[in-house]
N, CA and C atoms as a LAMMPS dump frame, in Angstrom:
ITEM: TIMESTEP
0
ITEM: NUMBER OF ATOMS
138
ITEM: BOX BOUNDS ff ff ff
-5.0000000000000000e+02 5.0000000000000000e+02
-5.0000000000000000e+02 5.0000000000000000e+02
-5.0000000000000000e+02 5.0000000000000000e+02
ITEM: ATOMS id mol type element x y z
1 1 1 N 21.69 287.826 -203.767
2 1 2 C 22.114 287.088 -202.598
3 1 3 C 21.065 286.331 -201.951
4 2 1 N 21.251 285.733 -200.83
5 2 2 C 20.129 284.965 -199.975
6 2 3 C 20.461 283.66 -199.943
7 3 1 N 19.54 282.731 -199.674
8 3 2 C 19.828 281.387 -199.311
9 3 3 C 19.843 280.587 -200.525
10 4 1 N 20.593 279.652 -200.414
11 4 2 C 20.746 278.531 -201.655
12 4 3 C 19.519 278.346 -202.167
13 5 1 N 19.245 278.002 -203.513
14 5 2 C 18.019 277.477 -204.18
15 5 3 C 18.332 276.727 -205.324
16 6 1 N 17.655 275.663 -205.601
17 6 2 C 17.889 274.992 -207.039
18 6 3 C 17.91 275.893 -208.197
19 7 1 N 18.78 275.62 -209.098
20 7 2 C 18.733 276.413 -210.317
21 7 3 C 18.919 275.492 -211.506
22 8 1 N 18.4 275.922 -212.646
23 8 2 C 18.685 274.928 -214.005
24 8 3 C 20.012 275.374 -214.381
25 9 1 N 20.887 274.178 -214.741
26 9 2 C 22.27 274.283 -215.24
27 9 3 C 22.232 274.828 -216.833
28 10 1 N 23.213 275.365 -217.182
29 10 2 C 23.381 275.982 -218.453
30 10 3 C 23.395 274.935 -219.507
31 11 1 N 23.009 275.133 -220.674
32 11 2 C 23.019 274.256 -221.759
33 11 3 C 24.575 273.82 -222.081
34 12 1 N 25.631 274.613 -221.769
35 12 2 C 26.87 274.121 -222.045
36 12 3 C 27.348 273.087 -220.968
37 13 1 N 26.858 273.051 -219.763
38 13 2 C 27.261 272.102 -218.893
39 13 3 C 26.92 270.476 -219.134
40 14 1 N 25.868 270.594 -220.28
41 14 2 C 25.557 269.167 -220.773
42 14 3 C 26.449 268.815 -221.982
43 15 1 N 27.294 269.507 -222.403
44 15 2 C 28.232 269.227 -223.56
45 15 3 C 29.287 268.369 -223.031
46 16 1 N 29.403 267.159 -223.649
47 16 2 C 30.454 266.191 -223.27
48 16 3 C 31.816 266.672 -223.337
49 17 1 N 32.127 267.257 -224.314
50 17 2 C 33.423 267.913 -224.63
51 17 3 C 33.827 268.82 -223.358
52 18 1 N 32.823 269.612 -223.069
53 18 2 C 33.151 270.696 -221.853
54 18 3 C 33.276 269.901 -220.665
55 19 1 N 32.515 268.946 -220.497
56 19 2 C 32.638 268.086 -219.262
57 19 3 C 33.971 267.322 -219.011
58 20 1 N 34.336 266.967 -220.145
59 20 2 C 35.821 266.226 -220.223
60 20 3 C 36.842 267.161 -220.064
61 21 1 N 36.798 268.197 -220.553
62 21 2 C 37.792 269.272 -220.438
63 21 3 C 37.919 269.748 -218.972
64 22 1 N 36.72 269.988 -218.274
65 22 2 C 36.635 270.509 -216.922
66 22 3 C 37.342 269.457 -216.24
67 23 1 N 36.945 268.152 -216.334
68 23 2 C 37.403 267.108 -215.417
69 23 3 C 38.885 266.975 -215.682
70 24 1 N 39.462 266.938 -216.902
71 24 2 C 40.959 266.779 -217.173
72 24 3 C 41.681 268.025 -216.5
73 25 1 N 41.214 269.29 -216.611
74 25 2 C 41.961 270.372 -216.106
75 25 3 C 41.737 270.321 -214.588
76 26 1 N 40.667 269.935 -213.93
77 26 2 C 40.541 269.673 -212.564
78 26 3 C 41.704 268.603 -212.035
79 27 1 N 41.883 267.448 -212.827
80 27 2 C 42.864 266.43 -212.334
81 27 3 C 44.144 266.974 -212.478
82 28 1 N 44.504 267.797 -213.453
83 28 2 C 45.86 268.482 -213.536
84 28 3 C 46.136 269.489 -212.534
85 29 1 N 45.149 270.165 -212.116
86 29 2 C 45.389 271.181 -211.214
87 29 3 C 45.535 270.569 -209.647
88 30 1 N 44.782 269.581 -209.574
89 30 2 C 44.639 269.143 -208.052
90 30 3 C 45.622 267.898 -207.809
91 31 1 N 46.14 267.121 -209.041
92 31 2 C 46.9 265.969 -208.934
93 31 3 C 46.157 264.943 -208.535
94 32 1 N 44.923 264.978 -208.57
95 32 2 C 43.951 263.78 -208.114
96 32 3 C 43.33 263.252 -209.395
97 33 1 N 43.464 261.962 -209.422
98 33 2 C 42.748 261.364 -210.694
99 33 3 C 41.636 260.397 -210.218
100 34 1 N 40.773 260.177 -210.981
101 34 2 C 39.528 259.306 -210.732
102 34 3 C 39.343 258.33 -211.919
103 35 1 N 38.885 257.097 -211.83
104 35 2 C 38.657 256.218 -213.046
105 35 3 C 37.54 256.819 -213.71
106 36 1 N 37.434 256.546 -214.98
107 36 2 C 36.32 256.874 -216.002
108 36 3 C 35.2 256.027 -215.858
109 37 1 N 34.192 256.609 -215.691
110 37 2 C 32.841 255.638 -215.635
111 37 3 C 32.021 255.856 -216.846
112 38 1 N 32.53 256.406 -217.977
113 38 2 C 31.724 256.568 -219.048
114 38 3 C 30.966 257.927 -219.293
115 39 1 N 30.324 257.958 -220.419
116 39 2 C 29.785 259.442 -220.693
117 39 3 C 28.443 259.537 -219.767
118 40 1 N 28.323 260.786 -219.378
119 40 2 C 27.111 261.239 -218.591
120 40 3 C 25.99 261.604 -219.619
121 41 1 N 24.793 261.444 -219.272
122 41 2 C 23.594 261.787 -220.066
123 41 3 C 22.906 262.965 -219.466
124 42 1 N 22.39 263.812 -220.234
125 42 2 C 21.572 264.765 -219.783
126 42 3 C 20.313 264.463 -219.136
127 43 1 N 19.675 265.323 -218.329
128 43 2 C 18.378 264.917 -217.747
129 43 3 C 17.359 264.569 -218.802
130 44 1 N 16.601 263.615 -218.521
131 44 2 C 15.768 263.058 -219.58
132 44 3 C 16.152 262.51 -220.79
133 45 1 N 17.446 262.185 -220.828
134 45 2 C 18.056 261.773 -221.955
135 45 3 C 18.689 260.288 -221.714
136 46 1 N 17.974 259.528 -220.909
137 46 2 C 18.344 258.26 -220.419
138 46 3 C 18.224 257.152 -221.565
């Protein structure tokens, strides 16, 4: 516990298929949809 601090994200969080699944499930559960802006890149992978 304690104060919030920056952390490094897990390698799985950069997997596009995992990102897409999380987004899809979030939209299904909330009923809120957003336009697609294309794939995201991992840090340093510009």
